[in-house]
C-alpha positions as CSV (number, residue, x, y, z in Angstrom):
1,M,172.4,153.3,76.3
2,M,175.6,155.4,76.2
3,I,178.1,154.2,78.7
4,T,181.8,154.4,78.3
5,T,184.2,151.6,79.3
6,G,186.6,154.0,81.0
7,K,187.3,154.3,84.6
8,R,184.4,156.6,85.3
9,P,181.3,155.5,83.5
10,T,179.1,158.2,82.1
11,L,175.3,158.3,82.3
12,N,173.0,158.4,79.3
13,K,171.0,161.7,79.5
14,R,167.9,160.0,80.8
15,F,169.6,157.9,83.5
16,R,170.1,160.2,86.4
17,F,170.4,159.9,90.1
18,S,169.0,163.1,91.4
19,S,167.4,164.0,94.7
20,K,165.1,166.5,93.0
21,H,163.1,163.6,91.6
22,L,162.7,161.7,94.8
23,G,159.1,160.7,95.3
24,V,158.1,161.6,91.8
25,N,158.6,158.1,90.3
26,D,158.8,159.6,86.9
27,P,160.2,156.8,84.6
28,A,162.5,159.3,82.9
29,S,163.9,160.5,86.2
30,N,165.9,157.5,87.5
31,W,165.7,154.6,85.1
32,D,165.2,154.6,81.4
33,V,167.3,152.1,79.5
34,T,167.3,151.3,75.8
35,P,165.7,148.0,74.9
36,T,168.1,145.3,73.7
37,D,168.1,141.7,72.5
38,N,171.5,141.0,74.0
39,Y,171.1,139.8,77.6
40,R,174.8,139.6,78.2
41,L,175.4,143.1,77.1
42,A,172.4,144.3,79.1
43,C,173.9,142.7,82.2
44,L,177.2,144.4,81.6
45,N,175.5,147.8,81.1
46,G,173.5,147.2,84.3
47,R,176.7,146.6,86.2
48,R,178.1,149.9,84.8
49,L,174.9,151.7,85.8
50,A,175.4,150.3,89.3
51,A,178.9,151.7,89.3
52,C,177.5,155.1,88.2
53,Y,175.1,154.9,91.1
54,L,177.9,154.1,93.6
55,L,180.1,156.8,92.2
56,Q,177.3,159.3,92.6
57,I,176.7,158.5,96.3
58,Q,180.4,158.3,96.8
59,S,180.8,161.9,95.4
60,D,177.7,163.2,97.1
61,P,177.2,161.3,100.5
62,S,174.1,163.3,101.2
63,L,172.3,161.1,98.7
64,A,173.0,158.0,100.9
65,G,169.9,157.1,102.9
66,T,167.5,159.3,100.9
67,G,165.6,156.5,99.3
68,L,167.1,157.0,95.9
69,L,167.7,153.3,95.3
70,G,164.1,152.6,96.1
71,H,162.9,155.2,93.6
72,I,165.2,153.7,91.0
73,A,163.7,150.3,91.7
74,G,160.2,151.9,91.5
75,D,161.0,153.0,88.0
76,I,162.2,149.6,86.7
77,D,159.8,147.3,84.8
78,F,160.4,144.0,86.6
79,Q,157.8,142.3,84.5
80,D,159.9,142.7,81.4
81,Q,160.9,139.2,80.2
82,T,163.0,140.3,77.3
83,A,166.8,140.5,77.2
84,T,166.4,144.1,78.4
85,K,165.9,142.8,81.9
86,G,169.6,142.1,82.0
87,H,170.0,145.8,82.8
88,W,168.3,145.5,86.2
89,V,169.8,142.0,86.8
90,G,173.3,143.3,86.3
91,F,172.5,146.5,88.3
92,F,171.3,144.7,91.4
93,S,173.8,141.9,91.1
94,Y,176.7,144.3,91.2
95,L,175.2,146.3,94.1
96,E,174.8,143.0,96.0
97,E,178.5,142.3,95.5
98,Q,179.4,145.8,96.7
99,L,177.1,145.5,99.7
100,Y,178.8,142.3,100.7
101,K,182.2,143.9,100.5
102,A,181.0,146.8,102.7
103,A,179.2,144.5,105.2
104,S,182.2,142.3,105.6
105,I,184.2,145.1,107.1
106,C,181.4,146.6,109.2
107,D,179.9,145.8,112.5
108,I,176.4,145.7,111.2
109,Y,174.7,145.9,114.7
110,L,176.8,148.8,115.8
111,D,176.2,150.6,112.6
112,L,172.5,150.0,112.8
113,A,172.4,151.3,116.4
114,K,174.3,154.5,115.3
115,A,171.8,155.0,112.4
116,Q,168.9,154.6,114.8
117,Q,170.4,157.1,117.1
118,Q,170.7,159.6,114.3
119,W,167.0,159.1,113.4
120,D,166.1,159.4,117.1
121,D,168.1,162.6,117.4
122,I,166.4,164.1,114.3
123,A,162.9,163.2,115.7
124,A,163.8,164.8,119.1
125,Q,164.9,167.9,117.3
126,R,161.6,168.1,115.4
127,V,159.7,167.7,118.6
128,Q,161.8,170.5,120.3
129,L,161.2,172.8,117.3
130,E,157.4,172.2,117.4
131,K,157.3,173.0,121.1
132,Q,159.3,176.2,120.5
133,E,156.9,177.2,117.7
134,E,153.9,176.5,120.0
135,N,155.4,178.9,122.6
136,L,155.7,181.8,120.1
């Protein structure tokens, strides 16, 4: 795994967060880490990968809410009992820390209501478009 220790971690060529792979669950599309026998280093690299993920959605907010995290999880081998599992342990542990920080400054119920309203608006627009198409 090639990750720098600088301010902005870089991704190894096979670790990408890309909306073009959503739904594909191709192991090379979202999660492909190098096996290791060093659990501590794997956890560190997992945290760095989480930072890469967060930087990606920070720089491209349209990725937030697309299910990308679920597809990353779908490509992880959670049955791996070697030290390599430290990659996903570090990844999700760091994401949990960041989720806590975000949740601690957010009114969760208000935000959830806003999100539901957005989905309801999208659904209503789809129904309206379908009715317009039927009338053509």
